[in-house]
C-alpha positions, 0 to 999 in steps of 0.5 A: 499500500502507498504510504506518507513520508514525514521528514522529522527533521522538518517537522514540528517538534510537538509532533515527533514523538506521536509521528513515531508511535504511529509508525507501526500500524499506519501508512506513514514512514520516517524514511524516504522511500520510493512512491511515497508522498511527502507530507509537511507539517506547519503550525499556524498560530493564526488558525481558529483557537479552538482548532482548525486544519488545513490540507492542500496538495502542493508541487512536492507533496502535501502541506498541512497547517494546523492550529492544534496538535490534535488538528495535525493529528486529525488531517493525518486520519483523514489522509490516511482514509484518502489512501484507503479510499483512493479519494484525494483532494486537493484542499480540505479544511475543517474547524473544531466545533469544541475546545474539548472533544474527549472519550471515556473508556469503560474500565471498572465493569470487570472488563479492564482494557490492557495497556496495549489496547488503550495505546491502540484507542489512544492512536484511533482517538488522536487521528480522529481528532479526539483531545482527551481520554478518560479511563472509567476507574471505579476502583481499578486503579492503584491506591498505596495503602489500600491493597483491597481497593481494586483487589483481583480486578486488574486495577492499573498501577501507577507506572501503567498510568503515567506510561499511558499518560505520556503516550497520549500526550504525545499524540495530542490527548489529555489524559486525566482520572475518572473516578467515583467519590460517593456512589458506584463504589460496590467493588470497594465496599463489598470487602466490608471488614476493611470498609465498613466504617465508610459504607453508608449500608450494613449490606451490599453498600455501594455508596460511602457514608457522607458526613463522616471524617474517616471517609473524606481521609479515604477520598482523599487518599483515592484522589492523591492515587488517582491524579498523581500519574497524570500531568493534567490537573483535571479530574472527573470526581463521579458523584452520579446515580447516588439515589439511595443517600441518605439511607442506612447508617447516615439515617440512624446517625442524622435522621431524614436529610435531604439528598440535596443538603446531604450532596451539598456538604458532601460536595464541599469537602470533596472540592475542598480536597481537589483545591488542597491539591490544585485540581480542577474538579468535574462531576456527572450532573444527574444528582441535580438534574435528571435526564429523565425529569423534564419538570425539575425545578431549579431552586436556590438550594440546588444552585447553592449546593454546587460549588463554582469551582466544580464542572458539571456533565449533562449525559444523556444517552436516549434522546433522539430529538434536538429539542429535547437536548435544549430543554436541558442544556437550558435547565443546567445553564439555570443552575449557572452552570456551562454543561459539559455534554455526554453522549453515549457509544451504545456499547453496554448490554450489547455484545456488539454496539448498538450502532443505529441507535448511538448514531440517532442520539449522538447526532441531535445531542452535538448539533444542540450542543454546537448550536446552544455554543457548547465547547466541551463534549465527550462520549461515554462507554460503558461496561454494565453487567460485566462487560459482555461487549468487544469495546472496539465495536464502539469505535464506529460511534466514537468516529461519528462523535468526532465528526460531529465535532468537526463538521456541522453535518457530516456525510456518510462518505466523510465518515467511511473515509475517516474510519478507514483512517483511524481505525484501519478497517471498514465502517460497514462491516462494523455496521453489519454486525449491529444487526445482531439486534435488528427489528429485521421484521420492520422494513423501516424503524426508528431506532431504540434500545433493544438487545435480542441477542442478549436475551435469546442467548442467556434465556434458559433452554428450559425455563424459557423466560424470554420466549414469550417476548418473541412476540410469535416471531422466528428469528431463525432466518435472520441470524443465519443470513447475517452469519453468513453475510458475517462469515464473507466479511472475515478476512485475514486482517485483525480488524476483520477478525473482530467479526468472528465474535458477531458471527459466531453469536449469529450462529448460536442465535440461529439454532437457539431462538426456536428449540425450545418451542419446537421441543415443546411442541413435539413434547405436547403432542407426544411426538418422541420420534420428533423429539429425538431428531430435534437433539440430533439436528438441533440440540447437539449442534446448538452445544457445540456451537456454544462452546465455540462461542465461549471459546471465541468470546475467551479470546476476544477477551483476553486479546482486549482486556486484562484476564481478571473478570473473565470468570464472570463471562465464563460462568454464564457460558459454563451455565448456558452449556451445562444447562443444554446438556441439562436438557439433553439428558431430561429429553433422554429420560423422557424419551426412554420412559424414566420420566413421564413429564417435564415440568417446565414444559408444563408450565404457562409463560407469561410476559415480565415486561410490556413489550410488543413486535414495535417495542421489542425486549431490552434487558440489562442483567443477565441474571434477569433472564437466566432465571425467574428465581430472585436467589441468584 
């Protein structure tokens, strides 16, 4: 393939280390070779302060004028994309709509990205023009003197984080910590012998005990540890979704106190800690303005509860129309804050990111932010319920977000070109895998959150809790066709190999989606011969393909994340495979006459959610579909 040549001796010093980091993976060389096009970079202080780039064909190659380091790297990503798509331009210019265009990578819900994979994301983000990166770490960073903080969870060492910070800085990306200082700390507080005194609740605590001196000594310790590896003075202190704040031990000691008042006092103390360390905090804003409550009234108490030193983040992953975002931006401004806006990549609770829904929400979100003159935005990834997702599948959503950061109306071709350039892959192949969760039976539908791949896979094969939510349809043909399409797209390169995972899921779902219905039908008609054929033709292949899926998923995990947390995924596969084997044994017992009935097949199944063909089931947890029992 054609490459670009960059003469480091003629290149601005701030770009040199980053360019060296890119040479191992991207079509750029630092040694002149036949057929290479020479790139020249010139830093132009006269360009727009928030970011601007200009690419021009010149007599002896290509000239890139840029304002910020990240603009030069986005220009390079665009040029790489042109190599892949053979779409050269005489001139190309862009201006950034945001001074901060960031990404947050999930590293807490079991899937802790390896250092090499964080570096791979950093390279891709820099070529997209993303200039800020946070790793979401609830307990997955080293805190000296706290051995149970991140215990057996694959936490990052101080050395690893410092290495990543330097690596990102070379590529124009500012890294800073993203932690929790109030809620979402169940992974820490589960070790009650160590953390009982700072836990709000006696059992199953996920919230710190506000108002206690020991709590703030602990917070000071984690804030110090989290911020130490980074050059940046920014810090994200979390504090979202503390819905049970003020309960448990806090209620026993202080009586009933409003959440706003508790937040005010707690936040004041945490901000004092940040100021002591010269840190600039930001936090999620939902404890003041929650995105599901449009009718919230902003009061003086709410305004007074928020210190002037902290920035608020308006996260919202659900709205598909611009006006909703406008309403909430207005509410945040009533709090006397210019919010940082945060859409989502919709990778959580999916094996493969729901790109359709991500695009449908990111577009209006970023348009509203731009039109309302917000200057800061970042996109989130999450790993709810154990990080079943391949986080690389979120890259198209992040690219789409980045395109909105530099363009008012990014077109499909620009998205495709730039994705090739930054991610070295065909975005349409990644979008094809999104059909794992498609409403294939409706020709045109507006995207919304629905994840049939998750509940069809984990639905217990004997009990069939989710069977009524198939709405009387068969998904078999859809998944058969999808697996064949994905199989055709899998080549020898490492990028299309990521499609092996969704392809294998489709194979398993094609076999599994109807198997219980078919077996129960044969059972109720007393057709033992038919059951025997189903065991041979459907159940045995399903067991084989499910075992393959387990191993494929394990390979994806170990090549992407640290090994800690894989045990949760493997326990799920182990349970599913054993239940399939149990189904087979029970059927054989029935065929042989050793048992007269299979009680699970005698029970009438009910819907546990209000769903329809139009509004298909979406589940948030494995345990909700694996068993009807609450004891799990």
